[in-house]
C-alpha positions as a Markdown table, in Angstrom:
| # | Residue | x | y | z |
|---|---|---|---|---|
| 1 | Unk | -29.8 | -8.7 | 11.1 |
| 2 | Unk | -30.3 | -10.5 | 14.3 |
| 3 | Unk | -29.3 | -7.6 | 16.4 |
| 4 | Unk | -31.3 | -5.2 | 14.2 |
| 5 | Unk | -34.3 | -7.5 | 14.7 |
| 6 | Unk | -33.7 | -7.3 | 18.5 |
| 7 | Unk | -33.5 | -3.4 | 18.4 |
| 8 | Unk | -36.5 | -2.9 | 16.2 |
| 9 | Unk | -38.5 | -5.1 | 18.8 |
| 10 | Unk | -37.3 | -2.9 | 21.5 |
| 11 | Unk | -38.0 | 0.4 | 19.7 |
| 12 | Unk | -41.6 | -0.9 | 19.0 |
| 13 | Unk | -42.0 | -1.7 | 22.5 |
| 14 | Unk | -40.8 | 1.8 | 23.5 |
| 15 | Unk | -43.2 | 3.5 | 21.2 |
| 16 | Unk | -44.9 | 5.5 | 23.8 |
| 17 | Unk | -42.1 | 5.9 | 26.3 |
| 18 | Unk | -39.9 | 9.1 | 26.5 |
| 19 | Unk | -37.0 | 7.4 | 28.1 |
| 20 | Unk | -34.8 | 5.8 | 25.7 |
| 21 | Unk | -31.8 | 3.9 | 25.1 |
| 22 | Unk | -29.3 | 3.7 | 22.2 |
| 23 | Unk | -30.8 | 0.4 | 21.3 |
| 24 | Unk | -34.5 | 1.3 | 21.5 |
| 25 | Unk | -33.9 | 4.6 | 19.7 |
| 26 | Unk | -32.2 | 2.8 | 16.8 |
| 27 | Unk | -29.4 | 5.4 | 17.1 |
| 28 | Unk | -26.9 | 3.3 | 15.0 |
| 29 | Unk | -29.1 | 3.7 | 12.0 |
| 30 | Unk | -28.2 | 6.4 | 9.5 |
| 31 | Unk | -32.1 | 6.4 | 8.8 |
| 32 | Unk | -32.6 | 7.7 | 12.2 |
| 33 | Unk | -29.9 | 10.4 | 12.0 |
| 34 | Unk | -31.2 | 11.4 | 8.6 |
| 35 | Unk | -34.7 | 11.8 | 9.9 |
| 36 | Unk | -33.3 | 13.6 | 13.0 |
| 37 | Unk | -32.2 | 16.5 | 10.6 |
| 38 | Unk | -35.9 | 17.2 | 9.9 |
| 39 | Unk | -36.8 | 17.6 | 13.5 |
| 40 | Unk | -36.3 | 20.9 | 15.5 |
| 41 | Unk | -34.6 | 20.5 | 19.0 |
| 42 | Unk | -32.8 | 17.6 | 20.6 |
| 43 | Unk | -34.7 | 16.1 | 23.8 |
| 44 | Unk | -36.1 | 13.0 | 24.8 |
| 45 | Unk | -39.5 | 13.8 | 23.0 |
| 46 | Unk | -37.9 | 14.7 | 19.7 |
| 47 | Unk | -35.5 | 11.7 | 19.7 |
| 48 | Unk | -38.5 | 9.2 | 20.4 |
| 49 | Unk | -40.5 | 11.1 | 17.7 |
| 50 | Unk | -37.6 | 10.7 | 15.2 |
| 51 | Unk | -37.4 | 6.8 | 15.8 |
| 52 | Unk | -41.2 | 6.5 | 15.6 |
| 53 | Unk | -41.2 | 8.2 | 12.2 |
| 54 | Unk | -38.7 | 5.8 | 10.8 |
| 55 | Unk | -40.5 | 2.9 | 12.3 |
| 56 | Unk | -43.8 | 4.3 | 10.9 |
| 57 | Unk | -42.3 | 4.6 | 7.2 |
| 58 | Unk | -41.1 | 1.0 | 7.6 |
| 59 | Unk | -44.6 | -0.2 | 8.6 |
| 60 | Unk | -46.0 | 1.8 | 5.6 |
| 61 | Unk | -43.8 | 0.1 | 3.2 |
| 62 | Unk | -44.5 | -3.4 | 5.0 |
| 63 | Unk | -48.3 | -2.5 | 4.4 |
| 64 | Unk | -47.5 | -3.0 | 0.6 |
| 65 | Unk | -45.9 | -6.3 | 1.0 |
| 66 | Unk | -48.0 | -7.8 | 3.9 |
| 67 | Unk | -51.1 | -5.9 | 5.0 |
| 68 | Unk | -51.8 | -8.3 | 8.0 |
| 69 | Unk | -48.3 | -8.1 | 9.4 |
| 70 | Unk | -48.4 | -4.1 | 9.3 |
| 71 | Unk | -51.8 | -4.2 | 10.8 |
| 72 | Unk | -50.6 | -6.4 | 13.7 |
| 73 | Unk | -47.6 | -4.1 | 14.5 |
| 74 | Unk | -49.8 | -1.1 | 14.4 |
| 75 | Unk | -52.3 | -2.4 | 16.8 |
| 76 | Unk | -49.8 | -4.0 | 19.1 |
| 77 | Unk | -47.1 | -1.2 | 19.4 |
| 78 | Unk | -48.7 | 1.9 | 18.0 |
| 79 | Unk | -52.2 | 1.5 | 19.6 |
| 80 | Unk | -51.0 | -0.2 | 22.5 |
| 81 | Unk | -53.1 | -3.4 | 22.2 |
| 82 | Unk | -52.5 | -6.6 | 24.2 |
| 83 | Unk | -51.5 | -9.6 | 22.1 |
| 84 | Unk | -54.9 | -11.2 | 22.8 |
| 85 | Unk | -56.7 | -8.2 | 21.8 |
| 86 | Unk | -54.9 | -8.1 | 18.4 |
| 87 | Unk | -55.2 | -11.9 | 18.1 |
| 88 | Unk | -59.0 | -11.5 | 18.4 |
| 89 | Unk | -59.3 | -8.7 | 16.1 |
| 90 | Unk | -57.2 | -10.6 | 13.4 |
| 91 | Unk | -59.0 | -13.9 | 14.0 |
| 92 | Unk | -55.9 | -15.6 | 15.0 |
| 93 | Unk | -55.0 | -17.8 | 18.1 |
| 94 | Unk | -52.7 | -16.5 | 20.5 |
| 95 | Unk | -49.9 | -18.8 | 19.3 |
| 96 | Unk | -50.5 | -17.8 | 15.8 |
| 97 | Unk | -50.5 | -14.1 | 16.8 |
| 98 | Unk | -47.1 | -14.7 | 18.5 |
| 99 | Unk | -45.7 | -16.3 | 15.4 |
| 100 | Unk | -47.0 | -13.8 | 13.0 |
| 101 | Unk | -45.6 | -11.0 | 15.3 |
| 102 | Unk | -42.2 | -12.4 | 15.1 |
| 103 | Unk | -42.4 | -12.7 | 11.4 |
| 104 | Unk | -43.6 | -9.3 | 11.1 |
| 105 | Unk | -40.8 | -7.8 | 13.2 |
| 106 | Unk | -38.4 | -9.7 | 10.9 |
| 107 | Unk | -40.1 | -8.5 | 7.8 |
| 108 | Unk | -40.0 | -4.8 | 9.2 |
| 109 | Unk | -36.2 | -5.3 | 10.1 |
| 110 | Unk | -35.5 | -6.6 | 6.6 |
| 111 | Unk | -37.3 | -3.4 | 5.1 |
| 112 | Unk | -35.1 | -1.1 | 7.4 |
| 113 | Unk | -32.0 | -3.1 | 6.5 |
| 114 | Unk | -32.5 | -2.5 | 2.9 |
| 115 | Unk | -33.3 | 1.2 | 3.4 |
| 116 | Unk | -30.3 | 1.6 | 5.8 |
| 117 | Unk | -28.0 | -0.1 | 3.2 |
| 118 | Unk | -29.0 | 2.3 | 0.5 |
| 119 | Unk | -28.6 | 5.4 | 2.8 |
| 120 | Unk | -25.1 | 4.1 | 3.7 |
| 121 | Unk | -24.1 | 3.5 | 0.2 |
| 122 | Unk | -25.3 | 7.0 | -0.6 |
| 123 | Unk | -23.3 | 8.5 | 2.2 |
| 124 | Unk | -20.2 | 6.5 | 1.3 |
| 125 | Unk | -20.4 | 7.8 | -2.2 |
| 126 | Unk | -20.8 | 11.5 | -1.0 |
| 127 | Unk | -17.9 | 11.1 | 1.4 |
| 128 | Unk | -15.6 | 9.6 | -1.1 |
| 129 | Unk | -16.4 | 12.4 | -3.6 |
| 130 | Unk | -15.1 | 15.0 | -0.9 |
| 131 | Unk | -11.8 | 13.3 | -1.0 |
| 132 | Unk | -8.9 | 14.4 | -3.3 |
| 133 | Unk | -7.9 | 11.4 | -5.6 |
| 134 | Unk | -5.2 | 9.2 | -4.0 |
| 135 | Unk | -1.7 | 9.6 | -5.3 |
| 136 | Unk | -0.7 | 6.2 | -3.9 |
| 137 | Unk | -1.6 | 2.6 | -4.4 |
| 138 | Unk | -0.1 | 1.0 | -1.4 |
| 139 | Unk | 1.3 | 2.1 | 2.0 |
| 140 | Unk | 4.8 | 0.9 | 3.2 |
| 141 | Unk | 5.9 | 0.9 | 6.8 |
| 142 | Unk | 3.0 | 2.9 | 8.3 |
| 143 | Unk | 0.4 | 0.2 | 9.4 |
| 144 | Unk | 1.0 | 0.8 | 13.0 |
| 145 | Unk | 0.5 | 4.6 | 12.5 |
| 146 | Unk | -2.5 | 3.8 | 10.4 |
| 147 | Unk | -4.1 | 1.8 | 13.2 |
| 148 | Unk | -3.1 | 4.4 | 15.8 |
| 149 | Unk | -4.7 | 7.3 | 13.7 |
| 150 | Unk | -7.9 | 5.3 | 12.8 |
| 151 | Unk | -8.4 | 4.6 | 16.5 |
| 152 | Unk | -8.0 | 8.3 | 17.4 |
| 153 | Unk | -10.5 | 9.4 | 14.6 |
| 154 | Unk | -13.1 | 7.0 | 15.8 |
| 155 | Unk | -12.7 | 7.8 | 19.6 |
| 156 | Unk | -15.7 | 9.8 | 20.8 |
| 157 | Unk | -13.4 | 11.6 | 23.2 |
| 158 | Unk | -10.2 | 13.9 | 22.8 |
| 159 | Unk | -8.1 | 14.6 | 21.1 |
| 160 | Unk | -10.1 | 16.8 | 18.9 |
| 161 | Unk | -7.1 | 18.2 | 17.0 |
| 162 | Unk | -4.5 | 15.7 | 15.5 |
| 163 | Unk | -1.4 | 16.6 | 13.5 |
| 164 | Unk | 0.6 | 14.2 | 11.3 |
| 165 | Unk | 4.1 | 15.6 | 11.5 |
| 166 | Unk | 7.0 | 14.9 | 9.2 |
| 167 | Unk | 9.4 | 16.3 | 6.6 |
| 168 | Unk | 8.4 | 16.7 | 2.9 |
| 169 | Unk | 7.9 | 13.4 | 1.0 |
| 170 | Unk | 7.5 | 11.2 | 4.1 |
| 171 | Unk | 3.9 | 10.3 | 3.3 |
| 172 | Unk | 1.7 | 12.5 | 5.4 |
| 173 | Unk | -0.9 | 13.0 | 3.0 |
| 174 | Unk | -1.1 | 9.4 | 1.9 |
| 175 | Unk | -1.4 | 8.3 | 5.7 |
| 176 | Unk | -4.1 | 10.9 | 6.2 |
| 177 | Unk | -5.9 | 9.7 | 3.1 |
| 178 | Unk | -5.8 | 6.0 | 4.0 |
| 179 | Unk | -7.0 | 6.8 | 7.5 |
| 180 | Unk | -10.0 | 8.9 | 6.5 |
| 181 | Unk | -11.0 | 6.2 | 4.0 |
| 182 | Unk | -10.7 | 3.6 | 6.7 |
| 183 | Unk | -12.9 | 5.9 | 9.1 |
| 184 | Unk | -15.8 | 6.6 | 6.7 |
| 185 | Unk | -17.5 | 3.2 | 6.8 |
| 186 | Unk | -17.9 | 3.5 | 10.4 |
| 187 | Unk | -20.1 | 6.6 | 9.9 |
| 188 | Unk | -18.6 | 8.6 | 12.8 |
| 189 | Unk | -19.0 | 11.9 | 11.2 |
| 190 | Unk | -21.9 | 13.8 | 9.5 |
| 191 | Unk | -19.8 | 15.6 | 7.0 |
| 192 | Unk | -16.3 | 15.5 | 5.7 |
| 193 | Unk | -14.1 | 18.5 | 4.4 |
| 194 | Unk | -10.7 | 18.3 | 2.9 |
| 195 | Unk | -8.9 | 21.6 | 2.5 |
| 196 | Unk | -5.3 | 21.9 | 1.0 |
| 197 | Unk | -3.1 | 24.7 | 2.1 |
| 198 | Unk | -1.5 | 26.6 | -0.8 |
| 199 | Unk | 1.7 | 28.8 | -0.5 |
| 200 | Unk | -0.5 | 31.7 | -0.9 |
| 201 | Unk | -2.4 | 30.8 | 2.2 |
| 202 | Unk | 0.5 | 31.0 | 4.6 |
| 203 | Unk | 0.6 | 34.5 | 4.9 |
| 204 | Unk | -2.6 | 34.6 | 7.0 |
| 205 | Unk | -3.1 | 30.9 | 7.3 |
| 206 | Unk | -5.9 | 30.9 | 9.9 |
| 207 | Unk | -8.1 | 33.5 | 8.2 |
| 208 | Unk | -7.6 | 31.8 | 4.9 |
| 209 | Unk | -8.4 | 28.3 | 6.0 |
| 210 | Unk | -11.6 | 29.5 | 8.1 |
| 211 | Unk | -12.9 | 31.4 | 5.0 |
| 212 | Unk | -12.4 | 28.3 | 2.8 |
| 213 | Unk | -13.8 | 26.0 | 5.3 |
| 214 | Unk | -17.0 | 28.4 | 5.7 |
| 215 | Unk | -17.4 | 28.3 | 1.9 |
| 216 | Unk | -17.7 | 24.6 | 2.0 |
| 217 | Unk | -19.8 | 24.2 | 5.0 |
| 218 | Unk | -21.8 | 27.4 | 5.5 |
| 219 | Unk | -23.7 | 27.6 | 2.3 |
| 220 | Unk | -26.3 | 29.9 | 3.6 |
| 221 | Unk | -23.7 | 32.5 | 4.8 |
| 222 | Unk | -24.2 | 35.9 | 2.8 |
| 223 | Unk | -21.1 | 37.2 | 0.7 |
| 224 | Unk | -21.4 | 40.4 | 3.0 |
| 225 | Unk | -20.7 | 38.6 | 6.3 |
| 226 | Unk | -17.8 | 40.0 | 8.3 |
| 227 | Unk | -15.1 | 37.6 | 9.7 |
| 228 | Unk | -16.7 | 37.6 | 13.1 |
| 229 | Unk | -20.1 | 36.5 | 11.7 |
| 230 | Unk | -18.3 | 33.9 | 9.5 |
| 231 | Unk | -16.6 | 32.3 | 12.4 |
| 232 | Unk | -19.9 | 32.5 | 14.5 |
| 233 | Unk | -21.7 | 30.7 | 11.9 |
| 234 | Unk | -18.8 | 28.2 | 11.3 |
| 235 | Unk | -18.6 | 27.4 | 14.9 |
| 236 | Unk | -22.2 | 26.7 | 15.2 |
| 237 | Unk | -22.1 | 24.3 | 12.2 |
| 238 | Unk | -19.2 | 22.4 | 13.7 |
| 239 | Unk | -20.7 | 22.2 | 17.0 |
| 240 | Unk | -24.1 | 21.0 | 16.1 |
| 241 | Unk | -22.9 | 17.7 | 14.4 |
| 242 | Unk | -19.6 | 15.9 | 14.1 |
| 243 | Unk | -17.5 | 16.9 | 11.2 |
| 244 | Unk | -14.1 | 15.7 | 10.1 |
| 245 | Unk | -12.0 | 18.5 | 8.7 |
| 246 | Unk | -8.8 | 17.4 | 7.1 |
| 247 | Unk | -6.2 | 20.4 | 6.7 |
| 248 | Unk | -3.4 | 19.3 | 4.4 |
| 249 | Unk | 0.1 | 20.5 | 3.9 |
| 250 | Unk | 0.9 | 23.1 | 6.3 |
| 251 | Unk | 4.6 | 24.2 | 5.8 |
| 252 | Unk | 5.0 | 27.1 | 7.9 |
| 253 | Unk | 4.9 | 27.9 | 11.7 |
| 254 | Unk | 3.8 | 31.5 | 11.0 |
| 255 | Unk | 0.2 | 31.7 | 12.4 |
| 256 | Unk | 0.0 | 28.1 | 13.6 |
| 257 | Unk | -0.7 | 29.2 | 17.3 |
| 258 | Unk | -3.7 | 31.4 | 16.2 |
| 259 | Unk | -5.0 | 28.5 | 14.0 |
| 260 | Unk | -5.0 | 25.9 | 16.6 |
| 261 | Unk | -6.7 | 28.2 | 19.1 |
| 262 | Unk | -9.4 | 28.6 | 16.5 |
| 263 | Unk | -9.6 | 24.9 | 15.7 |
| 264 | Unk | -9.9 | 23.9 | 19.5 |
| 265 | Unk | -12.6 | 26.4 | 19.9 |
| 266 | Unk | -14.7 | 25.0 | 16.8 |
| 267 | Unk | -13.9 | 21.2 | 17.9 |
| 268 | Unk | -15.9 | 18.7 | 19.7 |
| 269 | Unk | -17.9 | 16.9 | 18.5 |
| 270 | Unk | -16.1 | 17.7 | 15.2 |
| 271 | Unk | -12.5 | 16.9 | 14.7 |
| 272 | Unk | -9.6 | 18.3 | 12.8 |
| 273 | Unk | -6.8 | 16.4 | 11.1 |
| 274 | Unk | -3.6 | 18.2 | 10.1 |
| 275 | Unk | -0.6 | 17.2 | 8.1 |
| 276 | Unk | 2.3 | 19.6 | 8.5 |
| 277 | Unk | 6.1 | 19.8 | 8.3 |
| 278 | Unk | 6.0 | 21.8 | 11.5 |
| 279 | Unk | 6.0 | 20.2 | 14.7 |
| 280 | Unk | 3.3 | 21.7 | 17.1 |
| 281 | Unk | 4.5 | 23.5 | 20.0 |
| 282 | Unk | 4.5 | 21.4 | 23.3 |
| 283 | Unk | 2.0 | 23.8 | 24.8 |
| 284 | Unk | -0.6 | 23.3 | 21.8 |
| 285 | Unk | -3.7 | 21.5 | 22.5 |
| 286 | Unk | -3.1 | 18.9 | 19.8 |
| 287 | Unk | -1.9 | 15.3 | 19.3 |
| 288 | Unk | 1.3 | 15.2 | 17.5 |
| 289 | Unk | 1.5 | 11.9 | 15.3 |
| 290 | Unk | 5.2 | 11.9 | 14.1 |
| 291 | Unk | 5.9 | 10.1 | 10.9 |
| 292 | Unk | 9.5 | 9.1 | 10.6 |
| 293 | Unk | 11.4 | 7.6 | 7.6 |
| 294 | Unk | 10.9 | 3.9 | 6.6 |
| 295 | Unk | 12.6 | 1.1 | 8.3 |
| 296 | Unk | 15.1 | -0.9 | 6.0 |
| 297 | Unk | 12.4 | -3.6 | 5.6 |
| 298 | Unk | 9.5 | -1.3 | 4.5 |
| 299 | Unk | 12.2 | 0.7 | 2.2 |
| 300 | Unk | 13.3 | -2.7 | 0.5 |
| 301 | Unk | 9.6 | -3.6 | 0.0 |
| 302 | Unk | 9.0 | -0.1 | -1.6 |
| 303 | Unk | 12.2 | -0.3 | -3.7 |
| 304 | Unk | 11.1 | -3.7 | -5.3 |
| 305 | Unk | 7.3 | -2.6 | -5.6 |
| 306 | Unk | 8.1 | 0.5 | -7.4 |
| 307 | Unk | 10.8 | -1.4 | -9.6 |
| 308 | Unk | 8.2 | -3.9 | -10.5 |
| 309 | Unk | 5.9 | -1.4 | -11.6 |
| 310 | Unk | 8.2 | 0.3 | -14.0 |
| 311 | Unk | 9.8 | -2.8 | -15.1 |
| 312 | Unk | 13.5 | -2.2 | -13.7 |
| 313 | Unk | 13.9 | -6.0 | -13.0 |
| 314 | Unk | 17.6 | -5.6 | -12.0 |
| 315 | Unk | 16.2 | -3.9 | -8.7 |
| 316 | Unk | 13.5 | -6.4 | -8.4 |
| 317 | Unk | 16.0 | -8.9 | -8.0 |
| 318 | Unk | 18.7 | -6.7 | -6.5 |
| 319 | Unk | 20.7 | -8.0 | -3.6 |
| 320 | Unk | 20.2 | -6.8 | -0.1 |
| 321 | Unk | 23.5 | -4.9 | -0.1 |
| 322 | Unk | 22.4 | -2.9 | -3.2 |
| 323 | Unk | 18.9 | -2.1 | -1.5 |
| 324 | Unk | 21.0 | -1.0 | 1.6 |
| 325 | Unk | 23.0 | 1.5 | -0.3 |
| 326 | Unk | 19.6 | 3.1 | -1.5 |
| 327 | Unk | 18.4 | 3.2 | 2.0 |
| 328 | Unk | 21.4 | 4.8 | 3.3 |
| 329 | Unk | 21.6 | 7.3 | 0.6 |
| 330 | Unk | 17.7 | 8.4 | 1.1 |
| 331 | Unk | 17.6 | 7.9 | 4.8 |
| 332 | Unk | 14.4 | 6.0 | 4.1 |
| 333 | Unk | 12.5 | 8.8 | 2.7 |
| 334 | Unk | 9.6 | 7.2 | 0.6 |
| 335 | Unk | 9.6 | 9.9 | -2.3 |
| 336 | Unk | 13.4 | 10.0 | -2.5 |
| 337 | Unk | 13.5 | 6.1 | -3.0 |
| 338 | Unk | 10.7 | 6.5 | -5.7 |
| 339 | Unk | 12.8 | 9.3 | -7.6 |
| 340 | Unk | 16.0 | 7.1 | -7.3 |
| 341 | Unk | 14.2 | 3.9 | -8.7 |
| 342 | Unk | 12.9 | 5.9 | -11.5 |
| 343 | Unk | 16.4 | 7.2 | -12.3 |
| 344 | Unk | 17.8 | 3.6 | -12.2 |
| 345 | Unk | 15.5 | 2.9 | -15.4 |
| 346 | Unk | 18.1 | 5.1 | -17.4 |
| 347 | Unk | 21.2 | 5.4 | -15.1 |
| 348 | Unk | 23.3 | 2.9 | -13.4 |
| 349 | Unk | 22.6 | 2.9 | -9.8 |
| 350 | Unk | 26.1 | 3.1 | -8.9 |
| 351 | Unk | 26.4 | 6.3 | -10.8 |
| 352 | Unk | 23.4 | 7.8 | -8.9 |
| 353 | Unk | 24.3 | 6.8 | -5.5 |
| 354 | Unk | 28.2 | 7.9 | -6.1 |
| 355 | Unk | 26.6 | 11.4 | -7.3 |
| 356 | Unk | 24.4 | 11.7 | -4.4 |
| 357 | Unk | 27.5 | 10.7 | -1.9 |
| 358 | Unk | 29.9 | 13.2 | -3.6 |
| 359 | Unk | 27.3 | 16.0 | -3.3 |
| 360 | Unk | 27.7 | 15.9 | 0.4 |
| 361 | Unk | 24.2 | 16.7 | 1.1 |
| 362 | Unk | 23.3 | 17.7 | 4.7 |
| 363 | Unk | 19.5 | 18.6 | 4.3 |
| 364 | Unk | 16.6 | 16.7 | 2.9 |
| 365 | Unk | 15.7 | 19.5 | 0.7 |
| 366 | Unk | 19.1 | 19.7 | -0.9 |
| 367 | Unk | 19.0 | 15.9 | -1.5 |
| 368 | Unk | 15.4 | 16.4 | -3.4 |
| 369 | Unk | 16.6 | 19.4 | -5.4 |
| 370 | Unk | 19.8 | 17.2 | -6.4 |
| 371 | Unk | 17.7 | 14.2 | -7.4 |
| 372 | Unk | 15.3 | 16.4 | -9.3 |
| 373 | Unk | 18.0 | 18.0 | -11.4 |
| 374 | Unk | 19.3 | 14.6 | -12.2 |
| 375 | Unk | 15.8 | 13.4 | -13.2 |
| 376 | Unk | 15.1 | 16.6 | -15.2 |
| 377 | Unk | 18.5 | 16.4 | -17.1 |
| 378 | Unk | 17.7 | 12.7 | -18.2 |
| 379 | Unk | 13.9 | 13.4 | -19.4 |
| 380 | Unk | 13.3 | 13.7 | -23.1 |
| 381 | Unk | 12.4 | 16.9 | -24.5 |
| 382 | Unk | 8.6 | 16.0 | -24.7 |
| 383 | Unk | 8.5 | 14.7 | -21.0 |
| 384 | Unk | 10.2 | 18.0 | -20.0 |
| 385 | Unk | 7.6 | 20.0 | -21.9 |
| 386 | Unk | 4.8 | 18.1 | -20.3 |
| 387 | Unk | 6.2 | 18.6 | -16.8 |
| 388 | Unk | 6.8 | 22.3 | -17.1 |
| 389 | Unk | 3.1 | 22.4 | -18.0 |
| 390 | Unk | 1.8 | 20.5 | -15.0 |
| 391 | Unk | 1.9 | 23.1 | -12.2 |
| 392 | Unk | -1.3 | 24.3 | -14.1 |
| 393 | Unk | -3.2 | 21.3 | -13.0 |
| 394 | Unk | -5.8 | 21.7 | -10.3 |
| 395 | Unk | -5.7 | 19.9 | -7.1 |
| 396 | Unk | -7.4 | 16.7 | -8.4 |
| 397 | Unk | -5.2 | 16.6 | -11.4 |
| 398 | Unk | -5.6 | 16.7 | -15.3 |
| 399 | Unk | -7.3 | 14.1 | -17.5 |
| 400 | Unk | -5.3 | 13.1 | -20.6 |
| 401 | Unk | -7.6 | 14.8 | -22.9 |
| 402 | Unk | -7.2 | 18.2 | -20.9 |
| 403 | Unk | -3.4 | 17.6 | -21.1 |
| 404 | Unk | -3.5 | 17.2 | -24.9 |
| 405 | Unk | -5.7 | 20.2 | -25.3 |
| 406 | Unk | -3.3 | 22.4 | -23.2 |
| 407 | Unk | -0.3 | 21.0 | -24.7 |
| 408 | Unk | -1.5 | 20.9 | -28.4 |
| 409 | Unk | 0.1 | 17.6 | -28.9 |
| 410 | Unk | -0.6 | 14.3 | -30.6 |
| 411 | Unk | -2.1 | 11.5 | -28.5 |
| 412 | Unk | 1.0 | 9.1 | -29.0 |
| 413 | Unk | 3.5 | 11.6 | -28.1 |
| 414 | Unk | 1.4 | 12.6 | -25.1 |
| 415 | Unk | 1.1 | 9.1 | -23.8 |
| 416 | Unk | 4.8 | 8.4 | -24.3 |
| 417 | Unk | 5.7 | 11.6 | -22.2 |
| 418 | Unk | 3.0 | 10.5 | -19.5 |
| 419 | Unk | 4.6 | 7.0 | -19.3 |
| 420 | Unk | 8.0 | 8.3 | -18.9 |
| 421 | Unk | 7.3 | 10.9 | -16.2 |
| 422 | Unk | 5.1 | 8.3 | -14.2 |
| 423 | Unk | 7.8 | 5.8 | -14.5 |
| 424 | Unk | 10.3 | 8.4 | -13.1 |
| 425 | Unk | 7.7 | 9.2 | -10.2 |
| 426 | Unk | 7.4 | 12.7 | -11.4 |
| 427 | Unk | 3.8 | 12.4 | -12.2 |
| 428 | Unk | 1.3 | 10.9 | -9.7 |
| 429 | Unk | -1.5 | 8.7 | -11.0 |
| 430 | Unk | -4.8 | 9.6 | -9.6 |
| 431 | Unk | -8.5 | 9.1 | -10.2 |
| 432 | Unk | -10.0 | 5.6 | -10.9 |
| 433 | Unk | -9.2 | 2.9 | -13.5 |
| 434 | Unk | -12.0 | 4.4 | -15.6 |
| 435 | Unk | -10.9 | 8.1 | -15.3 |
| 436 | Unk | -7.2 | 8.6 | -14.9 |
| 437 | Unk | -5.9 | 11.8 | -13.7 |
| 438 | Unk | -2.2 | 13.1 | -13.4 |
| 439 | Unk | -0.9 | 15.5 | -11.1 |
| 440 | Unk | 2.3 | 16.4 | -9.0 |
| 441 | Unk | 3.6 | 15.9 | -5.5 |
| 442 | Unk | 3.9 | 19.2 | -3.9 |
| 443 | Unk | 7.8 | 18.9 | -3.7 |
| 444 | Unk | 7.9 | 18.3 | -7.6 |
| 445 | Unk | 5.6 | 21.2 | -8.0 |
| 446 | Unk | 8.0 | 23.5 | -6.0 |
| 447 | Unk | 11.0 | 22.3 | -7.8 |
| 448 | Unk | 9.5 | 23.1 | -11.2 |
| 449 | Unk | 8.1 | 26.6 | -10.0 |
| 450 | Unk | 11.5 | 27.7 | -8.3 |
| 451 | Unk | 14.2 | 26.0 | -10.6 |
| 452 | Unk | 12.7 | 25.3 | -13.9 |
| 453 | Unk | 9.8 | 27.7 | -14.7 |
| 454 | Unk | 11.5 | 30.5 | -12.9 |
| 455 | Unk | 15.2 | 29.6 | -13.0 |
| 456 | Unk | 17.4 | 31.1 | -10.3 |
| 457 | Unk | 20.3 | 33.3 | -11.2 |
| 458 | Unk | 23.4 | 31.4 | -12.3 |
| 459 | Unk | 21.3 | 28.7 | -14.3 |
């Protein structure tokens, strides 16, 4: 508040001056940025006009609370009267006028503070609604990466394209989500868009992503617009004000060079954040943030946290040697750890780990397939039936009542199946405490579609 009072006083004194500073233009206020959207052009005159409009509206509000204070500020700064002239008109001594001016500026700053707080809350709510529901409750072992990513996203300079790179199930989407949620309250960006790449997009990834992004950001674009017209309009929007665009779940290298070329052309002041299994080429104009497996300490914390959540007390109290065996078997991959902890609710840990070791798996995808089949064979018939239905869920997941209608099952049976799948880490809990939704991790969905719903030959 003290800083705002100083800035408001500086802005009032600069009322009739074209030259401005970030302070006397009140550029940190969303109120000013919001008002700027109603002014054509960006030059010293329009910037000062924007700030003056915000001040004038504040003084109009002050008029209703304290007419004398509003009159004093209007005469002193809008009309340019001296303090003595204003004191004489208001029948005040010079000392009284000085005191009343300080009080009036404090009152005006308080009004702007309250208006700014309301605007910020509205913006926060709007931004948060643009994000998909979180599929995690806590991050493990990525605090350094999170801090690095937040710093990059708040940086007013390059890099403009950032890629979180890592294998499937490593936590790329969770890290991106946590970083974006941390950046939102800084109000660095005017708009936010979150796109998730589907397998159908990967044939022509750049064109499909740009089409979806234009549908989100260029609402005035006619349906008859050509690809060239679409790109021109999208570029203009992204160049006009800073947007943060997240492109989640790029799994193919096909077309990635063309996509990066387009994104770099559209960037600055807007920024793109990608999550991808594909490490970008060294010649690409993008920042690679490599996300590796968990350390042993972070993996142990995750094992005990997950075990506590689903009631596997033996793992909560497990010896370090047992945790080390899980760590060695999974290579510190978070999703694999969760799946093994879920299996430990029904199978002996020694059996799970021995089975993995005997399989002689060499690729992470093979390990996932093996663990998923173990999990599938140890589900109840109702849990299997519900899981088979879940690939029909939208990106934000399904509400329990939607699941009940689609499955046509009694509520107690539904909740038993949901609980079983959540405990096995086969369903992600999304939404809020008041509105739960349930969805699938991309790898779980892929397993169901290739191995269960469309069984391969030989099964």
